[in-house]
N, CA, C and O atoms as a Maestro MAE file, in Angstrom:
{
 s_m_m2io_version
 :::
 2.0.0
}

f_m_ct {
 s_m_title
 :::
 protein
 m_atom[352] {
  # First column is atom index #
  i_m_mmod_type
  r_m_x_coord
  r_m_y_coord
  r_m_z_coord
  i_m_residue_number
  s_m_chain_name
  s_m_pdb_residue_name
  s_m_pdb_atom_name
  i_m_atomic_number
  :::
  1 25 0.813 -1.198 -0.024 1 A "MET " " N  " 7
  2 3 0.015 0.001 -0.025 1 A "MET " " CA " 6
  3 2 0.841 1.135 -0.086 1 A "MET " " C  " 6
  4 15 1.784 1.168 0.705 1 A "MET " " O  " 8
  5 25 0.669 2.132 -0.916 2 A "SER " " N  " 7
  6 3 1.369 3.317 -0.923 2 A "SER " " CA " 6
  7 2 0.819 4.449 -0.232 2 A "SER " " C  " 6
  8 15 -0.377 4.496 0.056 2 A "SER " " O  " 8
  9 25 1.634 5.367 0.049 3 A "HIS " " N  " 7
  10 3 1.269 6.600 0.839 3 A "HIS " " CA " 6
  11 2 1.552 7.801 -0.123 3 A "HIS " " C  " 6
  12 15 2.668 8.312 -0.040 3 A "HIS " " O  " 8
  13 25 0.724 8.269 -0.961 4 A "PRO " " N  " 7
  14 3 1.048 9.307 -1.829 4 A "PRO " " CA " 6
  15 2 1.170 10.672 -1.204 4 A "PRO " " C  " 6
  16 15 1.775 11.567 -1.795 4 A "PRO " " O  " 8
  17 25 0.579 10.867 0.045 5 A "ALA " " N  " 7
  18 3 0.665 12.234 0.578 5 A "ALA " " CA " 6
  19 2 2.042 12.345 1.332 5 A "ALA " " C  " 6
  20 15 2.574 13.439 1.523 5 A "ALA " " O  " 8
  21 25 2.610 11.117 1.765 6 A "ARG " " N  " 7
  22 3 3.865 11.342 2.431 6 A "ARG " " CA " 6
  23 2 5.088 11.592 1.539 6 A "ARG " " C  " 6
  24 15 5.132 11.268 0.353 6 A "ARG " " O  " 8
  25 25 6.085 12.204 2.219 7 A "GLN " " N  " 7
  26 3 7.377 12.474 1.489 7 A "GLN " " CA " 6
  27 2 8.214 10.964 1.680 7 A "GLN " " C  " 6
  28 15 7.959 10.284 2.674 7 A "GLN " " O  " 8
  29 25 9.091 10.555 0.800 8 A "PRO " " N  " 7
  30 3 9.873 9.494 1.089 8 A "PRO " " CA " 6
  31 2 10.831 9.670 2.197 8 A "PRO " " C  " 6
  32 15 11.272 10.785 2.479 8 A "PRO " " O  " 8
  33 25 11.157 8.622 2.816 9 A "VAL " " N  " 7
  34 3 11.961 8.628 4.063 9 A "VAL " " CA " 6
  35 2 13.454 9.007 3.525 9 A "VAL " " C  " 6
  36 15 13.889 8.311 2.607 9 A "VAL " " O  " 8
  37 25 14.187 9.957 3.983 10 A "GLN " " N  " 7
  38 3 15.421 10.221 3.721 10 A "GLN " " CA " 6
  39 2 16.471 9.613 4.630 10 A "GLN " " C  " 6
  40 15 16.225 9.349 5.807 10 A "GLN " " O  " 8
  41 25 17.594 9.407 4.085 11 A "PRO " " N  " 7
  42 3 18.765 8.848 4.977 11 A "PRO " " CA " 6
  43 2 18.946 9.537 6.325 11 A "PRO " " C  " 6
  44 15 19.131 8.904 7.365 11 A "PRO " " O  " 8
  45 25 18.884 10.845 6.256 12 A "VAL " " N  " 7
  46 3 19.130 11.633 7.368 12 A "VAL " " CA " 6
  47 2 18.000 11.381 8.478 12 A "VAL " " C  " 6
  48 15 18.267 11.399 9.680 12 A "VAL " " O  " 8
  49 25 16.697 11.142 7.964 13 A "GLN " " N  " 7
  50 3 15.585 10.934 8.820 13 A "GLN " " CA " 6
  51 2 15.950 9.546 9.522 13 A "GLN " " C  " 6
  52 15 15.691 9.444 10.721 13 A "GLN " " O  " 8
  53 25 16.528 8.487 8.858 14 A "VAL " " N  " 7
  54 3 16.563 7.146 9.514 14 A "VAL " " CA " 6
  55 2 17.682 7.389 10.745 14 A "VAL " " C  " 6
  56 15 17.540 6.795 11.814 14 A "VAL " " O  " 8
  57 25 18.672 8.199 10.543 15 A "ARG " " N  " 7
  58 3 19.679 8.468 11.515 15 A "ARG " " CA " 6
  59 2 19.022 9.007 12.631 15 A "ARG " " C  " 6
  60 15 19.244 8.623 13.779 15 A "ARG " " O  " 8
  61 25 18.110 10.005 12.289 16 A "ALA " " N  " 7
  62 3 17.642 10.984 13.340 16 A "ALA " " CA " 6
  63 2 16.316 10.454 13.741 16 A "ALA " " C  " 6
  64 15 15.696 11.115 14.574 16 A "ALA " " O  " 8
  65 25 15.796 9.387 13.289 17 A "ALA " " N  " 7
  66 3 14.486 8.912 13.749 17 A "ALA " " CA " 6
  67 2 14.446 8.782 15.362 17 A "ALA " " C  " 6
  68 15 15.434 8.362 15.965 17 A "ALA " " O  " 8
  69 25 13.388 9.120 15.961 18 A "THR " " N  " 7
  70 3 13.311 9.098 17.405 18 A "THR " " CA " 6
  71 2 12.140 8.300 17.659 18 A "THR " " C  " 6
  72 15 11.037 8.598 17.201 18 A "THR " " O  " 8
  73 25 12.365 7.255 18.407 19 A "PHE " " N  " 7
  74 3 11.256 6.405 18.876 19 A "PHE " " CA " 6
  75 2 11.329 6.575 20.436 19 A "PHE " " C  " 6
  76 15 12.334 6.840 21.096 19 A "PHE " " O  " 8
  77 25 10.034 6.363 20.890 20 A "ARG " " N  " 7
  78 3 9.843 6.437 22.249 20 A "ARG " " CA " 6
  79 2 10.590 5.288 22.957 20 A "ARG " " C  " 6
  80 15 10.487 4.146 22.508 20 A "ARG " " O  " 8
  81 25 11.359 5.556 24.077 21 A "SER " " N  " 7
  82 3 11.856 4.431 24.706 21 A "SER " " CA " 6
  83 2 10.984 3.899 25.820 21 A "SER " " C  " 6
  84 15 10.177 4.576 26.458 21 A "SER " " O  " 8
  85 25 11.245 2.555 25.991 22 A "ARG " " N  " 7
  86 3 10.596 1.796 27.200 22 A "ARG " " CA " 6
  87 2 11.543 1.488 28.019 22 A "ARG " " C  " 6
  88 15 12.704 1.884 27.922 22 A "ARG " " O  " 8
  89 25 11.079 0.723 28.923 23 A "TRP " " N  " 7
  90 3 11.928 0.141 30.088 23 A "TRP " " CA " 6
  91 2 12.879 -0.811 29.312 23 A "TRP " " C  " 6
  92 15 14.074 -0.815 29.606 23 A "TRP " " O  " 8
  93 25 12.420 -1.578 28.382 24 A "ARG " " N  " 7
  94 3 13.410 -2.647 27.697 24 A "ARG " " CA " 6
  95 2 13.434 -2.260 26.169 24 A "ARG " " C  " 6
  96 15 12.984 -3.009 25.303 24 A "ARG " " O  " 8
  97 25 13.941 -1.151 25.935 25 A "GLY " " N  " 7
  98 3 14.370 -0.892 24.427 25 A "GLY " " CA " 6
  99 2 13.174 0.211 23.951 25 A "GLY " " C  " 6
  100 15 12.522 0.892 24.743 25 A "GLY " " O  " 8
  101 25 13.046 0.230 22.602 26 A "LEU " " N  " 7
  102 3 12.297 1.006 22.004 26 A "LEU " " CA " 6
  103 2 10.841 0.524 21.934 26 A "LEU " " C  " 6
  104 15 10.553 -0.665 22.072 26 A "LEU " " O  " 8
  105 25 9.910 1.512 21.711 27 A "ASP " " N  " 7
  106 3 8.479 1.417 21.544 27 A "ASP " " CA " 6
  107 2 8.260 0.416 20.324 27 A "ASP " " C  " 6
  108 15 8.474 0.884 19.206 27 A "ASP " " O  " 8
  109 25 7.847 -0.941 20.424 28 A "PRO " " N  " 7
  110 3 7.589 -1.684 19.245 28 A "PRO " " CA " 6
  111 2 6.548 -1.202 18.299 28 A "PRO " " C  " 6
  112 15 6.645 -1.427 17.092 28 A "PRO " " O  " 8
  113 25 5.634 -0.595 18.776 29 A "GLU " " N  " 7
  114 3 4.449 -0.106 17.946 29 A "GLU " " CA " 6
  115 2 5.245 0.894 16.824 29 A "GLU " " C  " 6
  116 15 5.185 0.760 15.602 29 A "GLU " " O  " 8
  117 25 5.919 1.811 17.482 30 A "GLN " " N  " 7
  118 3 6.620 2.896 16.540 30 A "GLN " " CA " 6
  119 2 7.614 2.239 15.639 30 A "GLN " " C  " 6
  120 15 7.714 2.625 14.475 30 A "GLN " " O  " 8
  121 25 8.416 1.188 16.143 31 A "VAL " " N  " 7
  122 3 9.331 0.585 15.300 31 A "VAL " " CA " 6
  123 2 8.593 -0.079 14.142 31 A "VAL " " C  " 6
  124 15 8.985 0.154 12.998 31 A "VAL " " O  " 8
  125 25 7.576 -0.870 14.349 32 A "TYR " " N  " 7
  126 3 7.018 -1.650 13.420 32 A "TYR " " CA " 6
  127 2 6.247 -0.738 12.405 32 A "TYR " " C  " 6
  128 15 6.295 -0.959 11.195 32 A "TYR " " O  " 8
  129 25 5.606 0.192 12.895 33 A "ALA " " N  " 7
  130 3 5.047 1.213 11.963 33 A "ALA " " CA " 6
  131 2 6.069 1.788 11.012 33 A "ALA " " C  " 6
  132 15 5.800 1.839 9.812 33 A "ALA " " O  " 8
  133 25 7.203 2.216 11.467 34 A "TYR " " N  " 7
  134 3 8.254 2.732 10.700 34 A "TYR " " CA " 6
  135 2 8.847 1.696 9.724 34 A "TYR " " C  " 6
  136 15 9.235 2.093 8.626 34 A "TYR " " O  " 8
  137 25 8.945 0.336 10.070 35 A "LEU " " N  " 7
  138 3 9.387 -0.659 9.253 35 A "LEU " " CA " 6
  139 2 8.172 -0.815 8.093 35 A "LEU " " C  " 6
  140 15 8.505 -0.843 6.909 35 A "LEU " " O  " 8
  141 25 7.015 -0.897 8.403 36 A "ARG " " N  " 7
  142 3 5.927 -1.086 7.437 36 A "ARG " " CA " 6
  143 2 6.097 0.115 6.366 36 A "ARG " " C  " 6
  144 15 6.083 -0.104 5.155 36 A "ARG " " O  " 8
  145 25 6.255 1.375 6.912 37 A "ARG " " N  " 7
  146 3 6.346 2.454 5.986 37 A "ARG " " CA " 6
  147 2 7.530 2.338 5.035 37 A "ARG " " C  " 6
  148 15 7.410 2.653 3.851 37 A "ARG " " O  " 8
  149 25 8.679 1.885 5.548 38 A "LEU " " N  " 7
  150 3 9.882 1.597 4.655 38 A "LEU " " CA " 6
  151 2 9.590 0.562 3.748 38 A "LEU " " C  " 6
  152 15 9.948 0.679 2.577 38 A "LEU " " O  " 8
  153 25 8.927 -0.531 4.175 39 A "ALA " " N  " 7
  154 3 8.477 -1.683 3.307 39 A "ALA " " CA " 6
  155 2 7.633 -1.141 2.125 39 A "ALA " " C  " 6
  156 15 7.802 -1.505 0.962 39 A "ALA " " O  " 8
  157 25 6.785 -0.312 2.496 40 A "ASP " " N  " 7
  158 3 5.783 0.130 1.379 40 A "ASP " " CA " 6
  159 2 6.610 0.928 0.445 40 A "ASP " " C  " 6
  160 15 6.451 0.729 -0.759 40 A "ASP " " O  " 8
  161 25 7.456 1.790 0.840 41 A "GLU " " N  " 7
  162 3 8.316 2.680 -0.091 41 A "GLU " " CA " 6
  163 2 9.182 1.806 -0.875 41 A "GLU " " C  " 6
  164 15 9.329 2.044 -2.073 41 A "GLU " " O  " 8
  165 25 9.813 0.749 -0.281 42 A "LEU " " N  " 7
  166 3 10.672 -0.178 -1.060 42 A "LEU " " CA " 6
  167 2 9.878 -0.811 -2.132 42 A "LEU " " C  " 6
  168 15 10.368 -0.987 -3.247 42 A "LEU " " O  " 8
  169 25 8.594 -1.182 -1.819 43 A "GLU " " N  " 7
  170 3 7.709 -1.860 -2.820 43 A "GLU " " CA " 6
  171 2 7.357 -0.895 -3.941 43 A "GLU " " C  " 6
  172 15 7.285 -1.312 -5.097 43 A "GLU " " O  " 8
  173 25 7.136 0.369 -3.644 44 A "ASP " " N  " 7
  174 3 6.759 1.317 -4.565 44 A "ASP " " CA " 6
  175 2 8.069 1.601 -5.589 44 A "ASP " " C  " 6
  176 15 7.913 1.779 -6.797 44 A "ASP " " O  " 8
  177 25 9.221 1.616 -5.005 45 A "LEU " " N  " 7
  178 3 10.393 1.921 -5.748 45 A "LEU " " CA " 6
  179 2 10.593 0.569 -6.770 45 A "LEU " " C  " 6
  180 15 10.899 0.635 -7.960 45 A "LEU " " O  " 8
  181 25 10.361 -0.555 -6.064 46 A "ARG " " N  " 7
  182 3 10.575 -1.884 -6.938 46 A "ARG " " CA " 6
  183 2 9.548 -1.824 -8.175 46 A "ARG " " C  " 6
  184 15 9.926 -2.041 -9.326 46 A "ARG " " O  " 8
  185 25 8.409 -1.557 -7.891 47 A "ARG " " N  " 7
  186 3 7.335 -1.341 -9.125 47 A "ARG " " CA " 6
  187 2 7.935 -0.346 -10.122 47 A "ARG " " C  " 6
  188 15 8.099 -0.646 -11.304 47 A "ARG " " O  " 8
  189 25 8.239 0.776 -9.639 48 A "ALA " " N  " 7
  190 3 8.676 1.837 -10.422 48 A "ALA " " CA " 6
  191 2 9.930 1.413 -11.318 48 A "ALA " " C  " 6
  192 15 10.008 1.763 -12.496 48 A "ALA " " O  " 8
  193 25 10.862 0.673 -10.714 49 A "GLU " " N  " 7
  194 3 12.050 0.327 -11.520 49 A "GLU " " CA " 6
  195 2 11.654 -0.703 -12.308 49 A "GLU " " C  " 6
  196 15 12.233 -0.714 -13.395 49 A "GLU " " O  " 8
  197 25 10.704 -1.754 -12.100 50 A "SER " " N  " 7
  198 3 10.241 -2.708 -13.033 50 A "SER " " CA " 6
  199 2 9.559 -2.015 -14.139 50 A "SER " " C  " 6
  200 15 9.825 -2.430 -15.267 50 A "SER " " O  " 8
  201 25 8.773 -1.088 -14.035 51 A "ALA " " N  " 7
  202 3 8.132 -0.356 -15.055 51 A "ALA " " CA " 6
  203 2 9.158 0.464 -15.944 51 A "ALA " " C  " 6
  204 15 9.004 0.601 -17.157 51 A "ALA " " O  " 8
  205 25 10.111 0.942 -15.301 52 A "ALA " " N  " 7
  206 3 11.087 1.676 -16.159 52 A "ALA " " CA " 6
  207 2 11.878 0.779 -16.937 52 A "ALA " " C  " 6
  208 15 12.219 1.077 -18.081 52 A "ALA " " O  " 8
  209 25 12.221 -0.399 -16.345 53 A "ARG " " N  " 7
  210 3 12.940 -1.497 -17.127 53 A "ARG " " CA " 6
  211 2 12.252 -1.996 -18.448 53 A "ARG " " C  " 6
  212 15 12.788 -2.231 -19.531 53 A "ARG " " O  " 8
  213 25 10.894 -2.102 -18.079 54 A "ALA " " N  " 7
  214 3 10.148 -2.641 -19.176 54 A "ALA " " CA " 6
  215 2 9.933 -1.585 -20.375 54 A "ALA " " C  " 6
  216 15 9.925 -1.916 -21.560 54 A "ALA " " O  " 8
  217 25 9.771 -0.353 -19.936 55 A "GLU " " N  " 7
  218 3 9.701 0.772 -20.941 55 A "GLU " " CA " 6
  219 2 10.962 0.993 -21.681 55 A "GLU " " C  " 6
  220 15 10.933 1.354 -22.858 55 A "GLU " " O  " 8
  221 25 12.279 0.755 -20.920 56 A "ALA " " N  " 7
  222 3 13.472 0.771 -21.583 56 A "ALA " " CA " 6
  223 2 13.670 -0.302 -22.720 56 A "ALA " " C  " 6
  224 15 14.221 -0.122 -23.806 56 A "ALA " " O  " 8
  225 25 13.145 -1.369 -22.270 57 A "GLU " " N  " 7
  226 3 13.164 -2.628 -23.168 57 A "GLU " " CA " 6
  227 2 12.406 -2.353 -24.516 57 A "GLU " " C  " 6
  228 15 12.825 -2.650 -25.635 57 A "GLU " " O  " 8
  229 25 11.313 -1.783 -24.239 58 A "LEU " " N  " 7
  230 3 10.376 -1.428 -25.424 58 A "LEU " " CA " 6
  231 2 11.019 -0.461 -26.362 58 A "LEU " " C  " 6
  232 15 10.953 -0.662 -27.574 58 A "LEU " " O  " 8
  233 25 11.650 0.598 -25.860 59 A "ILE " " N  " 7
  234 3 12.367 1.521 -26.492 59 A "ILE " " CA " 6
  235 2 13.548 0.983 -27.320 59 A "ILE " " C  " 6
  236 15 13.786 1.372 -28.464 59 A "ILE " " O  " 8
  237 25 14.324 -0.006 -26.610 60 A "ARG " " N  " 7
  238 3 15.457 -0.581 -27.286 60 A "ARG " " CA " 6
  239 2 15.001 -1.438 -28.565 60 A "ARG " " C  " 6
  240 15 15.578 -1.417 -29.652 60 A "ARG " " O  " 8
  241 25 13.909 -2.164 -28.259 61 A "GLN " " N  " 7
  242 3 13.423 -3.055 -29.438 61 A "GLN " " CA " 6
  243 2 12.798 -2.140 -30.533 61 A "GLN " " C  " 6
  244 15 12.840 -2.517 -31.704 61 A "GLN " " O  " 8
  245 25 12.210 -0.930 -30.193 62 A "GLY " " N  " 7
  246 3 11.766 -0.048 -31.243 62 A "GLY " " CA " 6
  247 2 12.964 0.497 -32.105 62 A "GLY " " C  " 6
  248 15 12.893 0.625 -33.327 62 A "GLY " " O  " 8
  249 25 14.132 0.821 -31.309 63 A "LEU " " N  " 7
  250 3 15.306 1.299 -31.989 63 A "LEU " " CA " 6
  251 2 15.988 0.312 -32.974 63 A "LEU " " C  " 6
  252 15 16.410 0.560 -34.103 63 A "LEU " " O  " 8
  253 25 16.005 -0.933 -32.255 64 A "ARG " " N  " 7
  254 3 16.564 -2.161 -33.339 64 A "ARG " " CA " 6
  255 2 15.690 -2.227 -34.453 64 A "ARG " " C  " 6
  256 15 16.209 -2.288 -35.567 64 A "ARG " " O  " 8
  257 25 14.386 -2.226 -34.344 65 A "HIS " " N  " 7
  258 3 13.556 -2.396 -35.382 65 A "HIS " " CA " 6
  259 2 13.771 -1.269 -36.480 65 A "HIS " " C  " 6
  260 15 13.892 -1.539 -37.675 65 A "HIS " " O  " 8
  261 25 13.806 -0.035 -35.984 66 A "CYS " " N  " 7
  262 3 14.062 1.118 -36.860 66 A "CYS " " CA " 6
  263 2 15.388 1.024 -37.566 66 A "CYS " " C  " 6
  264 15 15.478 1.276 -38.767 66 A "CYS " " O  " 8
  265 25 16.440 0.658 -36.817 67 A "GLN " " N  " 7
  266 3 17.750 0.590 -37.450 67 A "GLN " " CA " 6
  267 2 17.847 -0.524 -38.436 67 A "GLN " " C  " 6
  268 15 18.494 -0.439 -39.480 67 A "GLN " " O  " 8
  269 25 17.174 -1.570 -38.056 68 A "SER " " N  " 7
  270 3 17.229 -2.720 -39.248 68 A "SER " " CA " 6
  271 2 16.252 -2.482 -40.339 68 A "SER " " C  " 6
  272 15 16.419 -3.088 -41.397 68 A "SER " " O  " 8
  273 25 15.305 -1.715 -40.209 69 A "ARG " " N  " 7
  274 3 14.458 -1.291 -41.406 69 A "ARG " " CA " 6
  275 2 15.213 -0.239 -42.204 69 A "ARG " " C  " 6
  276 15 15.038 -0.243 -43.422 69 A "ARG " " O  " 8
  277 25 16.087 0.721 -41.631 70 A "HIS " " N  " 7
  278 3 16.550 1.691 -42.388 70 A "HIS " " CA " 6
  279 2 18.152 1.352 -42.523 70 A "HIS " " C  " 6
  280 15 18.871 2.345 -42.640 70 A "HIS " " O  " 8
  281 25 18.726 0.214 -42.520 71 A "ALA " " N  " 7
  282 3 20.005 -0.101 -42.560 71 A "ALA " " CA " 6
  283 2 20.382 0.214 -44.030 71 A "ALA " " C  " 6
  284 15 21.481 0.724 -44.252 71 A "ALA " " O  " 8
  285 25 19.604 -0.038 -44.958 72 A "ARG " " N  " 7
  286 3 20.199 0.112 -46.376 72 A "ARG " " CA " 6
  287 2 19.667 1.350 -46.972 72 A "ARG " " C  " 6
  288 15 19.588 1.448 -48.197 72 A "ARG " " O  " 8
  289 25 19.225 2.484 -46.037 73 A "CYS " " N  " 7
  290 3 18.763 3.622 -46.713 73 A "CYS " " CA " 6
  291 2 19.977 4.473 -47.031 73 A "CYS " " C  " 6
  292 15 21.040 4.450 -46.410 73 A "CYS " " O  " 8
  293 25 19.684 5.221 -48.071 74 A "TRP " " N  " 7
  294 3 20.656 6.165 -48.643 74 A "TRP " " CA " 6
  295 2 20.263 7.656 -48.518 74 A "TRP " " C  " 6
  296 15 19.177 7.989 -48.993 74 A "TRP " " O  " 8
  297 25 20.935 8.453 -48.008 75 A "PHE " " N  " 7
  298 3 20.444 9.842 -48.010 75 A "PHE " " CA " 6
  299 2 20.982 10.590 -49.201 75 A "PHE " " C  " 6
  300 15 22.173 10.555 -49.509 75 A "PHE " " O  " 8
  301 25 20.076 11.262 -49.854 76 A "VAL " " N  " 7
  302 3 20.355 11.980 -51.062 76 A "VAL " " CA " 6
  303 2 20.333 13.328 -50.736 76 A "VAL " " C  " 6
  304 15 19.274 13.800 -50.321 76 A "VAL " " O  " 8
  305 25 21.426 14.111 -50.862 77 A "ASP " " N  " 7
  306 3 21.435 15.467 -50.557 77 A "ASP " " CA " 6
  307 2 20.612 16.269 -51.557 77 A "ASP " " C  " 6
  308 15 20.840 16.086 -52.753 77 A "ASP " " O  " 8
  309 25 19.757 17.068 -51.214 78 A "PRO " " N  " 7
  310 3 18.679 17.727 -52.165 78 A "PRO " " CA " 6
  311 2 19.389 18.867 -52.987 78 A "PRO " " C  " 6
  312 15 18.853 19.274 -54.017 78 A "PRO " " O  " 8
  313 25 20.522 19.361 -52.573 79 A "VAL " " N  " 7
  314 3 21.178 20.360 -53.245 79 A "VAL " " CA " 6
  315 2 22.010 19.743 -54.250 79 A "VAL " " C  " 6
  316 15 21.872 20.116 -55.415 79 A "VAL " " O  " 8
  317 25 22.954 18.748 -53.930 80 A "ARG " " N  " 7
  318 3 23.877 18.062 -54.839 80 A "ARG " " CA " 6
  319 2 23.205 16.822 -55.662 80 A "ARG " " C  " 6
  320 15 23.725 16.323 -56.660 80 A "ARG " " O  " 8
  321 25 22.096 16.446 -55.147 81 A "ARG " " N  " 7
  322 3 21.545 15.224 -55.827 81 A "ARG " " CA " 6
  323 2 22.354 14.016 -55.853 81 A "ARG " " C  " 6
  324 15 22.226 13.239 -56.799 81 A "ARG " " O  " 8
  325 25 23.207 13.769 -54.874 82 A "THR " " N  " 7
  326 3 23.985 12.586 -54.890 82 A "THR " " CA " 6
  327 2 23.983 11.906 -53.682 82 A "THR " " C  " 6
  328 15 23.668 12.536 -52.672 82 A "THR " " O  " 8
  329 25 24.272 10.762 -53.605 83 A "PRO " " N  " 7
  330 3 24.163 9.845 -52.334 83 A "PRO " " CA " 6
  331 2 25.260 10.317 -51.490 83 A "PRO " " C  " 6
  332 15 26.140 10.989 -52.029 83 A "PRO " " O  " 8
  333 25 25.331 10.056 -50.237 84 A "ASN " " N  " 7
  334 3 26.279 10.699 -49.368 84 A "ASN " " CA " 6
  335 2 27.501 9.454 -49.117 84 A "ASN " " C  " 6
  336 15 28.361 9.528 -48.239 84 A "ASN " " O  " 8
  337 25 27.385 8.533 -49.905 85 A "ARG " " N  " 7
  338 3 28.380 7.256 -49.766 85 A "ARG " " CA " 6
  339 2 28.371 6.574 -48.468 85 A "ARG " " C  " 6
  340 15 29.420 6.097 -48.036 85 A "ARG " " O  " 8
  341 25 27.126 6.475 -47.721 86 A "GLY " " N  " 7
  342 3 27.148 5.842 -46.441 86 A "GLY " " CA " 6
  343 2 25.647 5.322 -46.402 86 A "GLY " " C  " 6
  344 15 24.792 5.635 -47.230 86 A "GLY " " O  " 8
  345 25 25.446 4.427 -45.244 87 A "PRO " " N  " 7
  346 3 24.204 3.918 -45.214 87 A "PRO " " CA " 6
  347 2 23.057 4.997 -44.736 87 A "PRO " " C  " 6
  348 15 21.883 4.633 -44.671 87 A "PRO " " O  " 8
  349 25 23.427 6.267 -44.424 88 A "TRP " " N  " 7
  350 3 22.448 7.221 -44.183 88 A "TRP " " CA " 6
  351 2 22.511 8.258 -45.053 88 A "TRP " " C  " 6
  352 15 21.707 9.186 -44.967 88 A "TRP " " O  " 8
  :::
 }
 m_bond[351] {
  # First column is bond index #
  i_m_from
  i_m_to
  i_m_order
  :::
  1 1 2 1
  2 2 3 1
  3 3 4 2
  4 3 5 1
  5 5 6 1
  6 6 7 1
  7 7 8 2
  8 7 9 1
  9 9 10 1
  10 10 11 1
  11 11 12 2
  12 11 13 1
  13 13 14 1
  14 14 15 1
  15 15 16 2
  16 15 17 1
  17 17 18 1
  18 18 19 1
  19 19 20 2
  20 19 21 1
  21 21 22 1
  22 22 23 1
  23 23 24 2
  24 23 25 1
  25 25 26 1
  26 26 27 1
  27 27 28 2
  28 27 29 1
  29 29 30 1
  30 30 31 1
  31 31 32 2
  32 31 33 1
  33 33 34 1
  34 34 35 1
  35 35 36 2
  36 35 37 1
  37 37 38 1
  38 38 39 1
  39 39 40 2
  40 39 41 1
  41 41 42 1
  42 42 43 1
  43 43 44 2
  44 43 45 1
  45 45 46 1
  46 46 47 1
  47 47 48 2
  48 47 49 1
  49 49 50 1
  50 50 51 1
  51 51 52 2
  52 51 53 1
  53 53 54 1
  54 54 55 1
  55 55 56 2
  56 55 57 1
  57 57 58 1
  58 58 59 1
  59 59 60 2
  60 59 61 1
  61 61 62 1
  62 62 63 1
  63 63 64 2
  64 63 65 1
  65 65 66 1
  66 66 67 1
  67 67 68 2
  68 67 69 1
  69 69 70 1
  70 70 71 1
  71 71 72 2
  72 71 73 1
  73 73 74 1
  74 74 75 1
  75 75 76 2
  76 75 77 1
  77 77 78 1
  78 78 79 1
  79 79 80 2
  80 79 81 1
  81 81 82 1
  82 82 83 1
  83 83 84 2
  84 83 85 1
  85 85 86 1
  86 86 87 1
  87 87 88 2
  88 87 89 1
  89 89 90 1
  90 90 91 1
  91 91 92 2
  92 91 93 1
  93 93 94 1
  94 94 95 1
  95 95 96 2
  96 95 97 1
  97 97 98 1
  98 98 99 1
  99 99 100 2
  100 99 101 1
  101 101 102 1
  102 102 103 1
  103 103 104 2
  104 103 105 1
  105 105 106 1
  106 106 107 1
  107 107 108 2
  108 107 109 1
  109 109 110 1
  110 110 111 1
  111 111 112 2
  112 111 113 1
  113 113 114 1
  114 114 115 1
  115 115 116 2
  116 115 117 1
  117 117 118 1
  118 118 119 1
  119 119 120 2
  120 119 121 1
  121 121 122 1
  122 122 123 1
  123 123 124 2
  124 123 125 1
  125 125 126 1
  126 126 127 1
  127 127 128 2
  128 127 129 1
  129 129 130 1
  130 130 131 1
  131 131 132 2
  132 131 133 1
  133 133 134 1
  134 134 135 1
  135 135 136 2
  136 135 137 1
  137 137 138 1
  138 138 139 1
  139 139 140 2
  140 139 141 1
  141 141 142 1
  142 142 143 1
  143 143 144 2
  144 143 145 1
  145 145 146 1
  146 146 147 1
  147 147 148 2
  148 147 149 1
  149 149 150 1
  150 150 151 1
  151 151 152 2
  152 151 153 1
  153 153 154 1
  154 154 155 1
  155 155 156 2
  156 155 157 1
  157 157 158 1
  158 158 159 1
  159 159 160 2
  160 159 161 1
  161 161 162 1
  162 162 163 1
  163 163 164 2
  164 163 165 1
  165 165 166 1
  166 166 167 1
  167 167 168 2
  168 167 169 1
  169 169 170 1
  170 170 171 1
  171 171 172 2
  172 171 173 1
  173 173 174 1
  174 174 175 1
  175 175 176 2
  176 175 177 1
  177 177 178 1
  178 178 179 1
  179 179 180 2
  180 179 181 1
  181 181 182 1
  182 182 183 1
  183 183 184 2
  184 183 185 1
  185 185 186 1
  186 186 187 1
  187 187 188 2
  188 187 189 1
  189 189 190 1
  190 190 191 1
  191 191 192 2
  192 191 193 1
  193 193 194 1
  194 194 195 1
  195 195 196 2
  196 195 197 1
  197 197 198 1
  198 198 199 1
  199 199 200 2
  200 199 201 1
  201 201 202 1
  202 202 203 1
  203 203 204 2
  204 203 205 1
  205 205 206 1
  206 206 207 1
  207 207 208 2
  208 207 209 1
  209 209 210 1
  210 210 211 1
  211 211 212 2
  212 211 213 1
  213 213 214 1
  214 214 215 1
  215 215 216 2
  216 215 217 1
  217 217 218 1
  218 218 219 1
  219 219 220 2
  220 219 221 1
  221 221 222 1
  222 222 223 1
  223 223 224 2
  224 223 225 1
  225 225 226 1
  226 226 227 1
  227 227 228 2
  228 227 229 1
  229 229 230 1
  230 230 231 1
  231 231 232 2
  232 231 233 1
  233 233 234 1
  234 234 235 1
  235 235 236 2
  236 235 237 1
  237 237 238 1
  238 238 239 1
  239 239 240 2
  240 239 241 1
  241 241 242 1
  242 242 243 1
  243 243 244 2
  244 243 245 1
  245 245 246 1
  246 246 247 1
  247 247 248 2
  248 247 249 1
  249 249 250 1
  250 250 251 1
  251 251 252 2
  252 251 253 1
  253 253 254 1
  254 254 255 1
  255 255 256 2
  256 255 257 1
  257 257 258 1
  258 258 259 1
  259 259 260 2
  260 259 261 1
  261 261 262 1
  262 262 263 1
  263 263 264 2
  264 263 265 1
  265 265 266 1
  266 266 267 1
  267 267 268 2
  268 267 269 1
  269 269 270 1
  270 270 271 1
  271 271 272 2
  272 271 273 1
  273 273 274 1
  274 274 275 1
  275 275 276 2
  276 275 277 1
  277 277 278 1
  278 278 279 1
  279 279 280 2
  280 279 281 1
  281 281 282 1
  282 282 283 1
  283 283 284 2
  284 283 285 1
  285 285 286 1
  286 286 287 1
  287 287 288 2
  288 287 289 1
  289 289 290 1
  290 290 291 1
  291 291 292 2
  292 291 293 1
  293 293 294 1
  294 294 295 1
  295 295 296 2
  296 295 297 1
  297 297 298 1
  298 298 299 1
  299 299 300 2
  300 299 301 1
  301 301 302 1
  302 302 303 1
  303 303 304 2
  304 303 305 1
  305 305 306 1
  306 306 307 1
  307 307 308 2
  308 307 309 1
  309 309 310 1
  310 310 311 1
  311 311 312 2
  312 311 313 1
  313 313 314 1
  314 314 315 1
  315 315 316 2
  316 315 317 1
  317 317 318 1
  318 318 319 1
  319 319 320 2
  320 319 321 1
  321 321 322 1
  322 322 323 1
  323 323 324 2
  324 323 325 1
  325 325 326 1
  326 326 327 1
  327 327 328 2
  328 327 329 1
  329 329 330 1
  330 330 331 1
  331 331 332 2
  332 331 333 1
  333 333 334 1
  334 334 335 1
  335 335 336 2
  336 335 337 1
  337 337 338 1
  338 338 339 1
  339 339 340 2
  340 339 341 1
  341 341 342 1
  342 342 343 1
  343 343 344 2
  344 343 345 1
  345 345 346 1
  346 346 347 1
  347 347 348 2
  348 347 349 1
  349 349 350 1
  350 350 351 1
  351 351 352 2
  :::
 }
}
């Protein structure tokens, strides 16, 4: 579950995170709430990375297709009306 209204946790906040202390350590409710928030943020980042990788792969495939389709194309200079002696 994502929290769109919340700002992502910054590394400085992790070091400066204050939890209520109890007789035997930190308050478990605060610690587990904080860990759930971090887990949600990591899951959101994992999903975003997966979507970005999928989009990058589609772009790479499109580029390969375009390059293979135009591998034999010759550019003709409209001023000189001659090919440029290259594949473009």
